[in-house]
C-alpha angles and dihedrals in degrees: 000000000000121000111251096156094076093046100055144054125200124210132177116251098174120017112237109257143118107272132191098171140043117306116208107187130198120265120270112225112216095188110142095022134088099200139044133187123187117213106200116191119193124183126209109306115264087215136021102268121227136168086273100039104046149127119231120191109214121193119204131178139196144184096215107027089245110070109049129184132188115263119247129221090265089058096060142047125211109031114104088223139004124206125171090348094304107144097170133014130192105209102141137044113309103190100161134044121254143169123230126194121214120184120213113212100160119118101240125114098224131048135180134189115207125194105213117194121202126186127003120339107171090159119048131234124226111243136171133164133187133182121222106204112201144175097046120207108251120218099014116165 
């Protein structure tokens, strides 16, 4: 079996919890790594999602950790489409938990994944996200 442990680092992007309002996480610094993969875990929906009552996951990136812009389709792997940085949207019933992987291939140093809630969310939805940083630079000073 190949060693993956020494070649990766894992950081929390969204702390695991039950949310019913927007989640604005801290930035993930990719310095020292050439690859990043988001693992987004979403539990059974606390509500029946619709186009009005939804959660949209928006990925942004930045060179300086100050000026962020939404990612574009060319910056990510996995989502069927990307619009205004939205890499996943819950707009229909989500009765079972799942994990999605979203690769970041953009060239910026910092990335963030926001959970934006729209409409009424009286009951929360379990969410967690982690970033697996890979392909570390060797011999950096």
